N, C-alpha and C positions, 0 to 999 in steps of 0.2 A: 752576278746581278745585284744591284743595290736595292735598298728598301723601296724607294719610290718606283723604280721600274717593276719590282715585284707587285706592289700595290696596284699600279696602273694596269699590269697584265691581268690581275684578278678582276679589276673593274671592267675591262674590255670583254673578258670572257663571260662574266656574269651578265653584263649588259647585252651582249650578243645573244646569249641563250634566252634571256628574259624577253627581249624585244622580238626575237624570232618567233617565239610561241605566242606571246600576247598579241602581236600584230597579225600573225597568221590566223589565230582563232577569231580575232576581231573582224578581219576582212571576210573570213569564211561565214561566220554566223550573223554578223551585224550588217553585212552588205549582200554577199552572194546568196546565202541560204536563208536570209531573214524571212522572206515571204513563205516558202514551203515549210519551214520549221518553226514558224511563229507560235504554233500551238504548243510547242515545247519550251517557250519562253516562260519562266517562272512568274515574273511580274510582267504583265502585258503592257509595258511601256519601255521607253529607252531612256538611259541616263542623259543628263544635259551635257553640252559640250564643256561647260565649266567643270563638271565632274571628271571627265576624261583628263583635262589639263591638270587639275589638282592631283589626281592619282599618279600621273606620269612624273610630275615634279617630285612628289614624295617617294616614288619608286627609285628615282635617280639618287636621292639622298640615302635611301636604304641600301642601295647597291654599294655606295661608297663606304658605308658602315660595315657591311658584310666583308668587303675587301680589307678593311682595317683589322677586323678580327682575324681574318686569314693571315695577315702579316704577322700579328702577334703569335699565333699558333704555329704556323709553318715556317716563317722566315726566322723568327727569333728563338723559337722553342722546338723546331722540327726534330732535333735529335732526342728530345725527351718524350715524344709521342710514342704510341704503341702501334704505329702504322708499319706494315711490312709489304714487300713488293712481290715476293715469289709465292704463288698460291700453294706450292708444294711444301712450304715451310710448316703449314698446319694441316694440309690435305684439303680435298674438295668438300668433304662433309662439313668441316669447320667453316669453310668459306661460305657455303650455303646457309649455315646456321647464323652467320653474322648478318646476313640480309634480313632474316626474321628478327634478329636482335635490333637492328637499326630501325626497322619499321616500328617495333613495339616501343623502344626507348623514345624515339622522336614523337610518336603519337601520344605517349604518356606525358612527356615533358610539355608538349604543346597544349594538351588538354588542361593541365593544372596551371600553366603559365597564363593561358587564355582566360580561365576562370578568374585568376587573380587580377587580370586586366579589367575585369568587370566590377571590381570593388569601386564604389562611388568616387573616391578620390582619384584613383588611377584612371578610371574611365574618363572623368572630366578633363584631366590634364594630359592624358596620354592616348588611351585607346579610342577616344572620340575621333581622332584624325582618320582612323581606318573606317569608323562607322559613319562618317559623313556620306559615304556611298551607301545609302540605304537600298539602292538598286544597283548592285555591283556589276562591273564589267571585267574583262580580262586584265585591264590596267590596274584594277584594285588589288591584285594579288600581292604586290610589294609596297602598297601605299601605307607606310607606317610612320608614326611619330619616331624621331631618332632613338629615343629610349626603348621603345618597343622593338625597333629594328635591331638594337643591340641585344635585347633578350632573345629575339628570334634567332640571332646568329650564335647564341650560346650552345646550340646543339652541336656545333662544329668541335669546340674543345671537349664537350662531353663524349663525343664519339672518338676523337683523336687520342684522348688521354685515358680512355676506358680500356676495355678488353682489346687485344690485338685485332686489327681490321685491315684487310687488304686495301692499300691506298687507292688504286683505280676504282675499287668497289664504292668507297666513300664518294668519289667524284661522280660515279654513275648514279648513286643513290640521291645525291643532291640535285643532279640533273633531272631525275624523275620527280623530285619534290617540286621543282619549278613547273613542270607540266601539270601535275595534279593540283597544284595551287591555282594555276590559271583556270583549269577546268572547274574547280570549286567556286570560283568567282565568275564563271562564264555567263551565268544568267539563263542558260539553256541546259536542259537535262539530256544527257547522252546515253545513259543506261536504258535498257529496254523496259517496256511496260511490265509491271509486276516483279521487277528485279528486287524491289525492297522487301518482298515477302519470301524470297528464296532463302534456303539455309545459309548461304554465303552472303547474299545481298543485304540481309537485314543487319549485318555487322559492318557494312561498307558505307563510308561517308559519301554523300552525293552532292551534286550541285544544288538540288532542291533543298537539302538539309542546311547547307551553309547559306543559301540565299534567304531562307527563313530566319536565320540568325541575324543577318544584316537588316532584314525588314522588321523583326520583332525585338532586337537588341538583347535577347537572352536565349538560353538553351542551345543545343547542338554545338558544343564547344570543340568537338574532335577535328582532326586533320585528315587522316586516312581512313579511320574507322569510327564506328558508333559504339564501340565496346564500352568505353568509359561513360558515355552518355546514357547508355542503357543500364549499366551497373549503378550509376550514381543518380538515376532518375532525372536527368537533365535533357532527355530527348523531348523535343517539343511535341505536344499532343496533336498539333495540326500537320505533322510530318506526313503520315500515311495518306490522308485525304488530299493534301497538296501534291504529293508525288503522283497519285492516281489521276488527278485533274490535269497535271502537266504532261503526262505521257499518253493520254487518250485524246485522239483527234476528235474535236467537237463536230 
């Protein structure tokens, strides 16, 4: 397989996964279940059609950049990665540990990269593209400025050239990342009432948390978890009250 075909395969795969979940969530929550679940809409309004269009265009650009990073990592430097194929190479215990590792590393990388994006200069010229969607939708998940898309994709070489990780596990992890990213920008809260107060739930990032970030432009910088936000004091003070208002039927 030549470089272009490898890149095109990555584009089609990422595009298929992204549009499958973004469109499915959009149809389900913005059309079919909009009325019965409207009380779970974080911001009680819908984005404009122009917001959807802008987000989709930037998402397509981001997917092309993600595929380009994959070409550099796996096509040109695949032999230098620490990816292995046989789970028994390191046993099942190590395999399960790498899942914990991937979540922690990605969430940590995202939190600090995301906070950096909110530096006034980077925000104005880069991150503002993503924040034009003050009321995000599933299509906002990959709507990045090209430079931010490149930084987002840097988690791939971090994982590939770090500790040994099972190849299909990285693929499954990145697949889950798409789903959770779409959920984070969904605009509807799916977790149950009072989940944010449970021993586990208070550490989990929710659609409410990330929606407040888009609405208020600061705080709630995490991806999968609220660990760093709680440790660093960046959890928005209106999170608990907004979560409660969103998950209680009026």
